Backbone bond lengths (Angstrom), bond angles and torsions (degrees), N, CA, C in turn:
res aa  C-N    CA-C-N  psi(-1)  N-CA   C-N-CA  omega(-1)  CA-C   N-CA-C  phi
1 M - - - 1.567 - - 1.499 110.98 -
2 K 1.280 115.51 -42.19 1.527 121.26 179.88 1.588 108.07 -61.49
3 A 1.279 118.72 -45.25 1.387 127.62 -179.16 1.575 112.90 -55.95
4 I 1.376 111.61 -44.47 1.420 120.36 -178.14 1.481 110.68 -71.40
5 T 1.362 118.17 -41.58 1.486 121.34 175.13 1.509 108.02 -64.21
6 T 1.271 126.64 -41.81 1.446 123.98 174.04 1.410 114.40 -56.91
7 V 1.395 118.59 -43.10 1.473 124.11 -176.36 1.589 101.77 -65.36
8 C 1.410 117.69 -49.55 1.422 117.42 -175.52 1.530 114.42 -57.34
9 Y 1.369 117.81 -40.58 1.367 123.51 -179.39 1.546 107.83 -69.91
10 G 1.319 118.89 -35.86 1.532 121.21 176.89 1.499 109.31 -64.17
11 L 1.303 121.25 -44.13 1.496 126.64 179.02 1.496 109.74 -64.00
12 L 1.395 121.37 -39.95 1.378 123.52 179.19 1.446 112.85 -66.27
13 I 1.383 119.34 -41.64 1.443 126.20 179.99 1.599 106.50 -63.53
14 L 1.355 115.12 -45.45 1.504 119.69 -177.41 1.535 107.14 -66.26
15 C 1.278 121.78 -40.82 1.402 118.68 174.76 1.538 118.84 -63.78
16 L 1.265 115.38 -40.04 1.364 125.24 176.86 1.667 108.98 -60.63
17 S 1.325 112.15 -46.62 1.374 120.15 179.41 1.516 114.04 -59.03
18 V 1.334 112.87 -47.41 1.503 118.97 174.65 1.510 112.09 -60.53
19 E 1.348 119.39 -39.90 1.437 124.86 -179.71 1.508 109.95 -62.94
20 M 1.366 115.21 -42.53 1.548 119.19 -176.15 1.514 107.21 -72.60
21 A 1.304 115.05 -39.64 1.541 114.80 -178.74 1.523 105.45 -67.17
22 A 1.302 123.12 -38.64 1.475 116.43 179.51 1.464 116.79 -69.08
23 S 1.376 117.74 -22.12 1.430 121.92 -177.23 1.579 109.45 -88.92
24 Q 1.301 120.77 -11.94 1.404 122.56 -178.29 1.525 108.41 -75.31
25 N 1.386 112.62 140.79 1.447 117.81 174.50 1.534 109.83 -105.98
26 F 1.309 114.65 134.23 1.478 121.92 -179.96 1.518 109.64 -101.72
27 V 1.297 112.17 134.27 1.494 124.86 -178.35 1.510 108.06 -105.03
28 R 1.340 113.78 126.04 1.498 116.12 171.56 1.535 110.30 -112.91
29 H 1.292 113.09 131.52 1.481 118.73 -177.00 1.554 106.84 -148.64
30 Q 1.312 114.47 131.32 1.460 118.24 172.46 1.504 111.61 -95.05
31 Q 1.334 118.38 105.15 1.428 121.51 -176.57 1.553 109.43 -72.31
32 P 1.371 116.42 134.63 1.461 117.97 178.67 1.589 109.11 -69.93
33 T 1.320 119.03 152.50 1.442 120.23 177.81 1.570 111.48 -79.81
34 I 1.388 107.92 -34.54 1.551 116.22 176.80 1.445 106.53 -149.00
35 I 1.302 117.65 166.99 1.465 119.99 169.90 1.509 107.81 -133.21
36 E 1.378 112.56 128.31 1.424 119.51 -175.28 1.501 112.06 -85.01
37 R 1.366 115.77 125.19 1.425 124.57 -173.64 1.586 108.61 -52.93
38 D 1.328 121.93 144.60 1.428 124.72 179.29 1.488 115.99 72.14
39 S 1.302 118.14 -4.34 1.463 114.39 -177.66 1.621 107.03 -110.89
40 T 1.324 118.25 153.24 1.395 119.84 179.78 1.548 113.81 -89.51
41 I 1.317 114.77 132.96 1.461 117.31 -177.84 1.555 106.66 -121.97
42 S 1.291 116.19 145.20 1.437 122.44 179.47 1.499 109.70 -103.40
43 L 1.280 118.32 120.76 1.459 124.11 175.14 1.508 107.37 -104.59
44 E 1.366 113.52 125.99 1.453 119.65 -172.87 1.479 110.79 -128.11
45 F 1.422 116.53 132.18 1.367 125.02 179.83 1.479 113.01 -119.35
46 E 1.319 121.22 117.27 1.445 124.56 -177.04 1.537 110.05 -103.33
47 V 1.254 117.06 121.64 1.510 121.12 -176.66 1.582 108.82 -116.98
48 D 1.318 116.52 125.02 1.459 118.14 -174.87 1.582 106.72 -87.59
49 Q 1.271 118.35 162.37 1.478 123.59 175.49 1.496 119.26 61.13
50 V 1.333 115.49 18.53 1.492 122.19 177.93 1.517 109.63 -126.14
51 S 1.297 118.18 126.61 1.464 123.32 178.86 1.522 108.60 -96.19
52 Q 1.354 115.37 162.30 1.369 117.84 179.17 1.506 114.09 -60.59
53 G 1.305 115.45 -34.93 1.414 116.63 177.96 1.539 120.17 -64.96
54 Q 1.304 112.89 -17.55 1.517 120.94 178.31 1.521 112.73 -82.86
55 V 1.290 116.39 -10.67 1.504 119.64 -168.81 1.541 109.56 -102.12
56 L 1.423 115.29 126.44 1.445 120.82 173.41 1.444 106.23 -87.87
57 E 1.309 121.99 -50.87 1.462 123.28 -173.74 1.503 108.79 -141.85
58 S 1.304 118.49 146.52 1.442 126.06 169.49 1.596 107.11 -121.02
59 L 1.283 113.46 111.02 1.469 119.84 -168.99 1.635 111.02 -121.51
60 L 1.310 112.74 140.94 1.519 118.47 172.20 1.513 104.93 -117.49
61 F 1.265 113.20 128.23 1.539 118.24 176.37 1.590 105.69 -106.10
62 V 1.313 115.24 125.18 1.429 122.74 -175.19 1.544 107.09 -123.92
63 R 1.397 116.54 135.02 1.439 121.91 172.90 1.548 108.54 -129.33
64 P 1.299 117.87 113.96 1.453 121.74 172.32 1.478 110.97 -66.62
65 S 1.385 117.05 150.48 1.486 119.92 172.86 1.563 113.22 -48.17
66 G 1.222 116.56 145.44 1.463 121.28 179.17 1.477 118.80 77.32
67 R 1.323 114.63 -2.50 1.462 118.09 177.09 1.521 111.21 -104.03
68 S 1.349 117.82 155.40 1.493 120.35 -173.02 1.559 106.42 -99.10
69 N 1.277 123.30 -18.36 1.472 117.69 -174.47 1.522 109.06 -128.20
70 F 1.345 113.20 160.73 1.469 118.58 178.88 1.560 113.18 -90.76
71 T 1.243 120.00 147.67 1.414 128.54 176.22 1.541 106.82 -94.09
72 Q 1.306 119.32 135.54 1.517 120.88 179.14 1.520 110.36 -97.48
73 M 1.304 118.05 134.65 1.549 127.16 174.81 1.508 103.69 -119.25
74 E 1.333 117.18 142.65 1.464 123.64 173.51 1.467 112.30 -116.17
75 T 1.302 118.29 144.51 1.529 119.69 171.81 1.505 106.91 -149.44
76 R 1.381 113.69 176.03 1.470 121.37 -174.58 1.530 106.60 -85.57
77 F 1.323 112.71 146.12 1.534 116.41 173.64 1.592 104.29 -102.73
78 D 1.301 116.94 116.52 1.457 118.38 -171.67 1.502 104.68 -140.49
79 G 1.363 114.54 135.21 1.502 123.58 178.25 1.563 112.79 53.40
80 G 1.303 113.54 36.47 1.497 118.08 177.56 1.537 114.23 83.88
81 R 1.345 115.16 4.13 1.521 115.91 -175.21 1.529 109.62 -130.63
82 S 1.371 110.43 150.66 1.470 122.60 170.13 1.591 103.74 -115.24
83 R 1.288 116.96 134.51 1.484 122.20 -178.13 1.621 105.05 -129.82
84 F 1.287 114.26 125.80 1.439 120.58 175.67 1.512 108.49 -121.64
85 E 1.321 114.69 127.63 1.488 126.18 167.91 1.478 111.12 -83.09
86 L 1.335 115.81 124.10 1.492 120.05 -173.18 1.562 108.09 -130.71
87 Q 1.333 118.53 128.83 1.359 123.79 174.11 1.569 113.73 -131.92
88 I 1.249 120.04 124.19 1.467 124.77 -179.03 1.520 109.98 -106.51
89 T 1.321 113.48 115.29 1.429 119.24 -177.96 1.556 115.89 -111.22
90 D 1.318 115.79 -19.60 1.421 125.43 -177.54 1.563 108.32 -63.03
91 R 1.389 117.62 122.40 1.487 122.38 -175.72 1.455 111.02 -71.70
92 N 1.387 118.12 -21.34 1.503 119.55 -178.34 1.589 113.71 -83.54
93 T 1.321 117.44 -15.58 1.428 122.31 -178.05 1.510 110.03 -78.58
94 T 1.369 115.86 121.06 1.416 123.73 177.52 1.491 114.87 -104.61
95 G 1.290 119.89 -4.53 1.396 123.54 -179.30 1.508 109.83 -174.91
96 I 1.352 117.32 165.02 1.479 122.98 175.28 1.563 112.03 -134.20
97 E 1.206 113.75 157.64 1.541 120.15 171.92 1.495 105.52 -120.81
98 Y 1.300 118.28 141.78 1.541 120.04 174.34 1.534 111.56 -152.02
99 Y 1.339 112.54 158.16 1.450 120.60 170.39 1.563 105.81 -151.19
100 H 1.403 111.82 159.21 1.388 120.01 -176.57 1.561 112.76 -110.80
101 V 1.253 118.02 140.26 1.548 121.71 178.44 1.590 104.01 -128.62
102 L 1.329 108.77 132.59 1.491 118.20 175.18 1.597 101.87 -117.38
103 R 1.298 114.19 113.56 1.510 117.73 175.68 1.535 112.32 -91.76
104 L 1.257 119.04 125.84 1.442 121.14 -174.25 1.479 112.71 -102.24
105 T 1.347 119.89 162.90 1.423 127.59 -176.79 1.527 109.34 -64.03
106 D 1.340 114.97 -33.54 1.527 119.97 -173.48 1.608 110.17 -81.00
107 G 1.292 116.32 6.50 1.555 119.16 178.48 1.518 111.33 95.33
108 R 1.409 121.47 -16.92 1.397 121.59 -179.69 1.575 110.23 -72.63
109 Q 1.335 110.00 162.46 1.514 122.07 173.73 1.473 106.78 -130.52
110 I 1.366 115.28 135.69 1.394 121.14 173.23 1.543 105.51 -110.29
111 V 1.372 117.61 115.81 1.444 119.99 -174.18 1.543 108.42 -117.47
112 Y 1.259 114.88 132.97 1.469 121.19 177.92 1.571 113.59 -133.79
113 P 1.307 119.83 124.90 1.435 126.03 -5.24 1.508 107.68 -70.59
114 D 1.314 120.22 159.36 1.394 122.29 -172.80 1.545 113.54 -74.34
115 V 1.348 109.40 81.63 1.479 117.77 -177.28 1.551 113.30 -69.15
116 T 1.302 116.31 -15.04 1.480 120.44 172.70 1.505 112.48 -62.91
117 D 1.416 115.38 -28.32 1.470 117.03 -177.17 1.536 109.06 -100.38
118 E 1.316 119.43 36.21 1.462 126.92 173.61 1.510 111.89 72.57
119 A 1.371 122.16 9.23 1.374 120.01 172.27 1.463 111.80 -78.64
120 A 1.332 115.54 145.07 1.447 120.11 179.68 1.524 115.11 -75.41
121 P 1.249 118.31 153.65 1.419 120.18 178.07 1.518 109.96 -68.33
122 I 1.348 119.20 162.60 1.424 120.32 178.09 1.455 110.53 -66.16
123 Q 1.311 119.06 141.12 1.387 129.68 -179.51 1.446 116.13 -120.38
124 V 1.402 120.37 122.61 1.455 122.76 -173.20 1.552 105.83 -133.73
125 D 1.318 118.02 133.91 1.464 123.82 170.84 1.491 114.98 -72.85
126 I 1.386 115.14 140.80 1.472 120.95 174.36 1.562 106.26 -98.17
127 V 1.329 117.98 131.73 1.425 118.12 178.14 1.515 111.53 -126.30
128 D 1.264 122.74 153.58 1.406 127.93 169.01 1.387 112.59 -81.84
129 A 1.433 114.10 140.46 1.444 118.72 177.51 1.505 109.04 -83.30
130 E 1.196 109.26 112.36 1.581 119.38 -176.93 1.377 112.12 -118.69
131 I 1.290 123.45 121.70 1.389 128.41 175.28 1.522 108.31 -96.24
132 E 1.262 121.94 109.82 1.366 125.13 -172.41 1.545 111.11 -114.42
133 T 1.346 121.02 128.73 1.335 122.36 179.91 1.507 109.52 -87.11
134 L 1.292 114.00 117.58 1.493 121.08 -179.59 1.552 110.52 -98.86
135 P 1.257 114.98 150.69 1.533 112.67 177.59 1.476 109.89 -71.34
136 V 1.300 116.36 146.23 1.489 121.74 -175.38 1.553 105.89 -97.40
137 A 1.319 112.35 129.59 1.455 120.20 177.67 1.538 106.22 -103.87
138 E 1.266 114.84 128.30 1.482 118.39 -178.78 1.536 112.33 -85.78
139 F 1.219 120.74 159.95 1.461 128.54 175.02 1.526 112.77 61.53
140 I 1.411 113.39 33.60 1.415 119.75 176.09 1.509 108.19 -125.07
141 D 1.370 119.22 127.81 1.457 121.20 173.71 1.507 105.72 -117.66
142 Y 1.392 116.81 155.73 1.444 119.22 177.64 1.498 107.55 -144.36
143 T 1.322 111.04 163.51 1.426 124.74 174.11 1.522 111.14 -137.00
144 I 1.301 114.38 123.04 1.495 115.35 179.06 1.596 106.75 -89.50
145 L 1.291 110.23 119.80 1.473 117.58 -172.55 1.568 112.75 -91.68
146 S 1.368 117.97 -37.28 1.414 124.89 177.38 1.517 112.66 -152.46
147 P 1.298 122.49 133.78 1.475 123.35 -7.40 1.568 111.33 -74.37
148 R 1.346 111.16 168.10 1.485 115.42 -177.38 1.569 107.16 -66.67
149 P 1.251 115.23 145.45 1.438 120.10 177.42 1.439 112.38 -53.63
150 G 1.416 115.20 133.44 1.522 117.26 -175.58 1.507 117.33 86.99
151 S 1.365 117.84 -11.10 1.427 120.26 173.77 1.528 112.41 -107.53
152 G 1.294 117.86 176.07 1.422 120.77 -177.66 1.466 110.98 -135.37
153 T 1.390 116.98 177.07 1.476 122.99 176.54 1.530 102.88 -131.65
154 D 1.302 115.10 164.18 1.385 121.36 -175.24 1.519 113.96 -93.58
155 G 1.293 119.21 -3.39 1.451 122.61 179.21 1.468 117.44 93.85
156 Q 1.327 113.48 -22.70 1.505 119.70 178.10 1.530 111.35 -68.30
157 D 1.307 114.53 -44.52 1.508 118.86 -176.84 1.448 107.05 -124.44
158 L 1.349 116.49 55.21 1.466 120.04 -171.76 1.662 105.47 -77.77
159 L 1.283 109.77 128.47 1.449 121.40 172.96 1.564 111.91 -144.02
160 I 1.303 114.65 115.82 1.448 116.75 179.08 1.567 106.67 -116.49
161 A 1.330 109.38 127.20 1.492 114.87 -177.89 1.534 107.06 -123.35
162 I 1.278 112.99 128.05 1.515 118.41 178.80 1.545 108.53 -133.65
163 A 1.289 113.75 133.70 1.499 117.70 176.64 1.522 107.48 -105.42
164 L 1.390 113.86 130.02 1.488 118.09 179.64 1.596 105.39 -113.26
165 F 1.317 109.87 138.93 1.457 119.37 -179.53 1.496 109.15 -122.68
166 Y 1.440 115.35 117.14 1.402 118.95 178.56 1.539 109.41 -162.43
167 D 1.283 113.63 165.48 1.542 120.18 177.12 1.546 108.49 -93.05
168 D 1.279 116.27 123.57 1.459 122.52 179.71 1.530 114.08 -43.99
169 E 1.371 114.75 -35.28 1.424 123.14 -169.99 1.467 109.45 -74.84
170 D 1.355 119.34 -21.22 1.446 124.14 -174.52 1.572 110.13 -94.65
171 V 1.256 117.38 -19.68 1.485 116.63 -175.92 1.556 110.11 -127.01
172 E 1.347 112.42 132.79 1.469 120.35 -177.32 1.521 106.88 -77.83
173 G 1.300 118.65 150.72 1.455 123.39 178.49 1.527 108.25 -70.45
174 G 1.304 120.68 155.11 1.394 128.95 -178.68 1.542 116.08 76.14
175 Q 1.333 115.37 14.67 1.514 120.25 -179.73 1.512 112.54 -86.78
176 F 1.324 118.14 -14.08 1.436 121.68 -172.79 1.539 111.60 -99.91
177 G 1.338 112.61 139.41 1.487 120.22 177.08 1.482 107.72 -145.81
178 I 1.263 117.96 155.99 1.555 120.83 -179.88 1.522 103.96 -124.12
179 T 1.395 109.95 128.49 1.514 116.77 171.13 1.446 106.96 -125.02
180 I 1.424 112.75 146.64 1.424 121.97 172.73 1.478 109.50 -128.54
181 N 1.289 118.33 118.50 1.514 122.09 -175.03 1.478 112.67 57.73
182 G 1.337 117.19 32.13 1.451 122.05 175.40 1.561 109.90 85.33
183 R 1.284 117.02 4.59 1.501 119.23 -177.09 1.563 106.52 -108.13
184 D 1.300 115.37 127.54 1.491 121.40 -179.57 1.466 112.43 -69.20
185 V 1.245 125.15 114.68 1.464 129.87 178.66 1.570 114.12 -118.77
186 S 1.302 109.77 24.33 1.518 119.56 -176.54 1.501 106.96 -59.85
187 G 1.303 122.39 -35.67 1.431 130.24 -173.44 1.628 108.07 -68.02
188 Q 1.356 118.98 -21.24 1.364 120.47 -171.98 1.554 111.51 -100.07
189 A 1.351 113.60 -2.07 1.473 121.34 -176.66 1.593 107.35 -76.15
190 E 1.331 115.98 146.92 1.475 121.78 175.39 1.492 108.26 -117.55
């Protein structure tokens, strides 16, 4: 009898787990690595298993650095997606935090990232677009190994690998430096 009861409880837990997994909504969002000041960026959140008729509000909460409260923006939820156009023009803003809330007609809220579970909102640095003229070194070829050109990283596991090809006789020592977003990081290179 004890074995039958254990099996029944096991099946009940399995069924409830499957039901809970089926009712969860997954949000997909590609977080930007940086936001360039004065340019417009599109933040898109894709939510599966939610139709347009189920959505009351699609909200983005944004807090610029140095501010204590979030500003609320609203947009349409269409085709399983919410898209927000965002432009930062304030010269004193060095970063933003944001999160997305989808309020549904059945009273549920889908929050990304789930800040209700103590997770921090998404944080992104704001940078100025600076075109800097760098000295050109001749007889040097390079290959960017990581990240791939045109892609980005999130800063958590940042690794940049560059291979330089040159003849020691053509290039004087001390000519190389590494800058990221205009900040000299040569001292951190290995």
